C-alpha positions as CSV (number, residue, x, y, z in Angstrom):
1,M,3.4,0.9,-14.4
2,S,5.4,3.7,-12.9
3,S,3.7,6.4,-15.1
4,F,0.3,4.9,-14.1
5,R,1.2,5.3,-10.4
6,I,2.3,8.9,-11.0
7,I,-1.1,9.8,-12.6
8,F,-2.9,8.6,-9.4
9,G,-0.5,10.7,-7.3
10,E,-1.3,13.8,-9.2
11,S,-5.1,13.8,-8.6
12,L,-7.4,13.7,-5.7
13,D,-10.2,12.2,-7.8
14,Y,-8.8,8.9,-9.1
15,V,-8.7,7.0,-5.8
16,P,-12.4,7.6,-4.9
17,Q,-13.4,6.7,-8.5
18,L,-11.3,3.5,-8.2
19,L,-13.0,2.5,-5.0
20,T,-16.5,3.4,-5.9
21,P,-17.5,-0.3,-6.6
22,L,-16.6,-1.2,-3.0
23,C,-18.3,1.8,-1.5
24,Q,-21.6,1.2,-3.2
25,T,-22.1,-2.2,-1.7
26,K,-24.0,-2.5,1.6
27,S,-22.0,-5.3,3.2
28,Q,-18.9,-7.4,2.7
29,T,-21.0,-10.4,1.6
30,E,-22.2,-8.4,-1.5
31,I,-18.7,-7.6,-2.7
32,H,-17.2,-9.9,-5.4
33,S,-14.1,-11.3,-3.8
34,D,-12.0,-11.1,-7.0
35,L,-13.0,-7.5,-7.6
36,Q,-12.1,-6.7,-4.0
37,E,-8.7,-8.5,-4.2
38,D,-7.9,-6.6,-7.5
39,L,-8.8,-3.2,-6.0
40,I,-6.8,-3.9,-2.8
41,T,-3.8,-5.0,-4.9
42,T,-4.1,-1.8,-6.9
43,L,-4.0,0.2,-3.7
44,L,-0.9,-1.7,-2.6
45,N,0.8,-1.0,-5.9
46,L,0.0,2.7,-5.7
47,S,1.2,2.9,-2.1
48,I,4.7,1.7,-2.9
49,H,5.4,4.4,-5.6
50,D,6.3,7.5,-3.5
51,N,5.4,9.6,-0.5
52,N,2.8,11.6,-2.5
53,N,0.8,8.5,-3.2
54,K,1.2,7.3,0.4
55,K,-0.1,10.6,1.7
56,L,-2.9,10.8,-0.8
57,L,-4.1,7.3,-0.1
58,A,-4.1,7.5,3.7
59,E,-5.8,10.9,3.7
60,T,-8.6,9.8,1.3
61,P,-11.5,9.3,3.8
62,M,-12.7,6.0,2.3
63,V,-9.3,4.2,2.0
64,I,-8.4,3.2,5.5
65,P,-12.0,2.1,6.5
66,L,-12.2,0.0,3.4
67,L,-8.8,-1.6,4.1
68,L,-9.9,-2.4,7.7
69,D,-13.2,-4.0,6.5
70,A,-11.2,-6.2,4.1
71,L,-8.7,-7.0,6.9
72,R,-11.5,-8.5,9.0
73,F,-13.7,-10.4,6.5
74,V,-12.1,-11.5,3.3
75,T,-9.7,-14.1,1.9
76,I,-6.2,-14.6,3.4
77,E,-4.6,-13.4,0.1
78,T,-6.5,-10.1,0.2
79,R,-5.9,-9.7,3.9
80,T,-2.2,-10.2,3.3
81,N,-2.3,-7.4,0.7
82,V,-4.1,-5.2,3.1
83,A,-1.4,-5.7,5.7
84,A,1.2,-5.0,3.1
85,T,-0.6,-1.8,2.1
86,L,-0.9,-0.6,5.7
87,F,2.9,-1.4,6.1
88,T,3.8,0.8,3.1
89,L,1.5,3.6,4.0
90,S,2.9,3.7,7.5
91,A,6.3,4.7,6.2
92,L,5.1,8.3,6.7
93,D,4.8,9.5,10.3
94,S,1.6,11.4,9.6
95,N,0.1,8.1,8.2
96,K,1.2,6.2,11.3
97,S,-1.0,8.4,13.4
98,L,-4.0,8.2,11.0
99,I,-3.7,4.4,10.7
100,G,-3.3,3.9,14.5
101,K,-6.2,6.1,15.3
102,S,-8.4,4.2,12.9
103,G,-8.3,1.1,15.1
104,S,-6.2,-0.9,12.7
105,L,-3.9,-2.5,15.3
106,K,-6.6,-4.8,16.7
107,P,-7.5,-6.5,13.4
108,L,-3.8,-6.7,12.5
109,I,-3.1,-8.4,15.9
110,D,-6.0,-10.8,15.3
111,L,-4.6,-11.8,12.0
112,L,-1.2,-12.3,13.5
113,E,-2.8,-14.6,16.1
114,E,-4.2,-16.7,13.3
115,G,-0.6,-17.5,12.3
116,H,-1.2,-18.0,8.6
117,P,2.3,-18.3,7.0
118,L,1.2,-16.2,4.0
119,A,0.3,-13.2,6.1
120,M,2.8,-13.3,9.0
121,N,5.6,-11.3,7.5
122,N,3.4,-8.5,6.2
123,V,1.3,-8.3,9.4
124,A,4.3,-8.3,11.7
125,S,6.0,-5.6,9.5
126,A,2.9,-3.4,9.6
127,I,2.6,-3.7,13.4
128,F,6.3,-3.0,13.9
129,N,6.1,0.1,11.6
130,L,3.1,1.5,13.3
131,C,4.6,0.9,16.7
132,I,7.6,3.1,16.0
133,Q,5.2,5.9,17.0
134,Q,4.8,6.1,20.8
135,E,1.1,6.5,20.9
136,N,0.6,3.4,18.7
137,K,2.8,1.3,21.1
138,A,0.2,2.0,23.9
139,R,-2.6,1.1,21.5
140,A,-0.9,-2.1,20.5
141,V,-0.4,-3.2,24.2
142,R,-4.0,-2.3,25.0
143,D,-5.3,-4.3,22.0
144,G,-3.4,-7.4,23.1
145,A,-0.3,-7.4,21.0
146,L,2.1,-8.7,23.7
147,L,1.4,-12.4,23.7
148,P,1.1,-12.9,19.9
149,I,4.4,-11.1,19.4
150,L,6.1,-13.2,22.1
151,A,4.7,-16.3,20.6
152,M,6.1,-15.3,17.2
153,F,9.5,-14.6,18.6
154,S,9.5,-17.9,20.5
155,N,9.9,-19.7,17.2
156,N,13.3,-18.0,16.7
157,Q,16.1,-19.4,18.8
158,K,18.1,-16.2,19.0
159,A,15.0,-14.3,20.1
160,V,14.3,-16.9,22.8
161,E,17.9,-16.5,24.1
162,E,17.5,-12.7,24.2
163,M,14.2,-13.0,26.0
164,G,15.8,-15.2,28.5
165,D,18.7,-12.8,29.0
166,L,16.1,-10.0,29.6
167,G,14.2,-12.0,32.2
168,A,11.1,-12.4,30.2
169,V,10.2,-15.8,31.7
170,S,10.5,-14.5,35.2
171,C,8.4,-11.5,34.4
172,L,5.7,-13.6,32.8
173,L,5.6,-15.9,35.8
174,T,5.3,-13.0,38.2
175,L,2.4,-11.6,36.1
176,K,0.6,-15.0,36.4
177,K,0.9,-15.0,40.2
178,E,-0.6,-11.4,40.3
179,I,-3.6,-12.4,38.3
180,N,-6.4,-13.3,40.7
181,C,-9.4,-14.0,38.4
182,A,-10.2,-14.8,34.8
183,R,-11.8,-11.4,34.3
184,N,-8.5,-9.6,35.1
185,K,-6.3,-12.0,33.2
186,K,-6.2,-10.2,29.9
187,T,-5.9,-6.7,31.4
188,G,-3.2,-7.9,33.8
189,L,-1.1,-9.3,30.9
190,K,-1.4,-6.1,28.9
191,K,-0.5,-3.8,31.7
192,G,2.2,-5.9,33.3
193,G,3.6,-7.0,30.0
194,R,4.3,-3.4,28.9
195,R,7.9,-3.8,30.1
196,I,8.5,-6.7,27.7
197,W,6.8,-4.8,24.9
198,W,9.2,-1.8,25.3
199,W,12.2,-4.1,25.0
200,W,11.2,-5.2,21.6
201,W,9.6,-2.1,20.1
202,R,11.6,0.9,21.4
C-alpha cells in the first residue's frame, strides 16, 4: 500500500485520472454511491502518506470541489471520509488556506450540527485544524461555528466547568439581551460570540 501511495505522489496525472468518473457526471444523483465512496476513501488513503501527496491532492483543481460536493450530498460514511481527508490535507499550512478559501467550513459546520456520532470526531478535527490559521477562524465564526462547537463541548463535564470559569454563560446571556430582532439573531451571535471562539481556538 505504501508503494502505491508513493506512485501517486510522484505524478501529477494519476489523481485526475482517478477522479475522472466523478468529473464526468452532471450531478450528484448520477454518481454511483459505492464508486464515490471508494474514490473518496482512496483520496483519504493517499492523503495520509506524506506531505508530497497532501500538497499534490489539495492543489489538483478538481479535488477540493469534489470533496465539498460529496460533503453536502452523499452518505454519512462517505461524508465522514471527506471530513477525514480534509483533516489530513489541512496538516500543511498552504492547504489550510486553500481549503478555507474553498468554502469548506460551512458544510463541515453543517455536518457537525447534524451530530452523527460516526462523523463528529473527524469533522471537529478538520474544523479545529483549519482554524489554527487566523483567517479561517474568522471564516468559521462567520459561517456559524460558535454554537455547534459550544453544544459539542457542553457534553463534556470538564469543558463545561472551564466555560463556566471563563464566563461563557454570562457572555451568552448578554448577547441574548443585545439581540433585538430575529433577523439580527444569527449575526449577533456570530459577532458577539467571537470572544468565546478565541478562547477555544487560539
